[in-house]
C-alpha positions, -999 to 999 in steps of 0.1 A, spaced: -512 -574 310 -500 -566 346 -521 -538 354 -508 -530 390 -530 -535 420 -535 -519 452 -513 -545 471 -486 -552 443 -476 -514 447 -479 -516 481 -455 -541 474 -429 -526 455 -429 -499 472 -420 -511 500 -388 -535 481 -377 -503 467 -367 -490 504 -351 -518 509 -332 -515 482 -323 -484 488 -319 -494 527 -301 -528 521 -263 -525 513 -262 -555 495 -286 -546 469 -265 -528 444 -292 -526 409 -331 -533 406 -344 -540 375 -382 -539 368 -394 -557 340 -429 -579 335 -439 -616 320 -459 -622 290 -468 -598 268 -474 -566 279 -448 -546 306 -481 -530 328 -508 -513 315 -516 -491 342 -536 -493 374 -558 -520 380 -591 -499 385 -612 -529 393 -589 -538 429 -589 -517 460 -589 -525 498 -625 -525 513 -635 -499 537 -664 -513 556 -693 -506 548 -695 -495 512 -688 -503 480 -682 -476 459 -644 -473 439 -625 -439 436 -604 -457 408 -594 -486 419 -594 -474 454 -626 -482 480 -639 -449 499 -658 -447 532 -694 -435 525 -697 -410 502 -672 -397 476 -667 -354 490 -645 -331 471 -604 -339 475 -611 -380 477 -600 -382 445 -571 -357 448 -556 -375 486 -563 -413 463 -536 -400 430 -512 -386 457 -506 -415 477 -517 -442 450 -499 -434 417 -482 -406 427 -461 -422 459 -455 -456 439 -437 -436 414 -419 -415 439 -408 -444 454 -388 -456 418 -370 -419 413 -363 -417 451 -350 -452 453 -318 -448 466 -303 -477 440 -299 -473 398 -333 -480 383 -336 -502 353 -368 -507 334 -369 -537 312 -397 -530 288 -409 -562 271 -441 -554 259 -475 -523 261 -463 -497 286 -502 -480 293 -506 -454 313 -494 -459 348 -474 -485 335 -457 -462 308 -449 -433 341 -436 -462 360 -407 -467 327 -400 -437 326 -398 -430 362 -365 -457 362 -329 -448 357 -320 -464 316 -353 -476 303 -349 -512 276 -374 -522 253 -385 -553 235 -384 -546 204 -426 -550 204 -422 -531 234 -453 -497 228 -457 -469 249 -496 -458 251 -505 -422 269 -539 -438 275 -547 -412 299 -567 -391 271 -584 -422 260 -610 -420 293 -610 -386 296 -589 -378 322 -558 -361 329 -521 -380 334 -517 -389 367 -483 -410 381 -463 -383 375 -466 -375 340 -475 -340 333 -439 -338 355 -418 -366 338 -425 -363 298 -412 -326 295 -376 -336 312 -374 -359 288 -387 -350 256 -398 -312 259 -431 -299 262 -444 -301 227 -435 -334 223 -450 -348 256 -489 -327 250 -481 -346 212 -480 -376 230 -510 -370 261 -532 -349 241 -536 -377 210 -528 -406 231 -513 -430 199 -496 -462 206 -454 -449 198 -437 -486 189 -401 -488 211 -382 -477 177 -399 -447 178 -398 -436 216 -356 -443 209 -359 -417 186 -378 -393 208 -357 -400 238 -382 -415 259 -358 -454 259 -320 -457 265 -318 -486 240 -341 -511 217 -334 -545 216 -351 -576 200 -376 -593 225 -353 -625 230 -323 -603 242 -345 -580 268 -336 -601 294 -301 -606 294 -292 -572 280 -308 -555 310 -292 -583 335 -260 -575 318 -265 -536 324 -273 -552 369 -246 -563 373 -222 -531 356 -242 -510 376 -233 -535 404 -196 -529 398 -197 -496 406 -195 -468 429 -231 -474 445 -230 -448 467 -224 -422 441 -249 -430 421 -269 -426 443 -257 -389 452 -257 -391 412 -292 -397 407 -302 -369 432 -290 -343 412 -295 -350 380 -329 -358 390 -332 -320 406 -317 -303 385 -340 -298 362 -365 -282 393 -331 -257 405 -310 -231 391 -275 -227 390 -262 -216 421 -284 -241 439 -278 -272 417 -239 -264 422 -244 -260 460 -262 -288 458 -234 -309 437 -201 -296 465 -228 -319 493 -223 -342 471 -192 -348 471 -181 -332 501 -204 -370 512 -193 -391 484 -157 -379 490 -167 -401 527 -169 -431 516 -145 -461 513 -158 -463 475 -137 -430 464 -108 -439 485 -109 -473 469 -114 -454 429 -83 -429 439 -62 -451 457 -65 -477 419 -58 -453 396 -27 -436 417 -20 -475 417 -30 -483 377 -51 -507 387 -92 -514 380 -110 -502 413 -128 -529 428 -161 -512 444 -175 -525 474 -210 -503 476 -199 -489 506 
């Protein structure tokens, strides 16, 4: 079910950072094989600490657990993982092929666009384990569907089928399972032909907007436009408009 191991998590964080830094990368797709998208964090795996086999939700710690260990583990692990998706400077598409549970659901919700196979489902599984949602869940869900709907999903932990997730606003589009890869590629190719730096700045503005007052949001918008107008793509977009032709963006 593609539970995220420690090494997988670290690898994905690196890949997302590399995607931000590489001008030849124009879009990112996060998907999986098999019957699950991601069952959450793999609680069995983690780097070994010398002299101890103790684990805290998949991460081994040195010696006796003390207050603060779990908070640090969450900050350095699940939260850093979700933050890497939110902070990636390229548009990120989730192509959810099956069950997305716990951290796996939050991985999908952190993406900029979410495609789901009609066989997919989303589960806020934390309440079933007697713990609070982590990996940014209580931050992401209210911003997507409002606090009351978010509480309903988190309080009950029921599985949400893809069609219901789309109706709630958690998913952009539901497609037949056999069409998921094709649709994700088509969306990614369309994004890859766009003005990449403008998309990055737009992503930053939208992600920050719900935490900012109007004055801060307007100031950020003006600064983003100032930066954007220095790009080759912006010059190409304006020139293409005046010449009445389609723009050919380079991502620079």
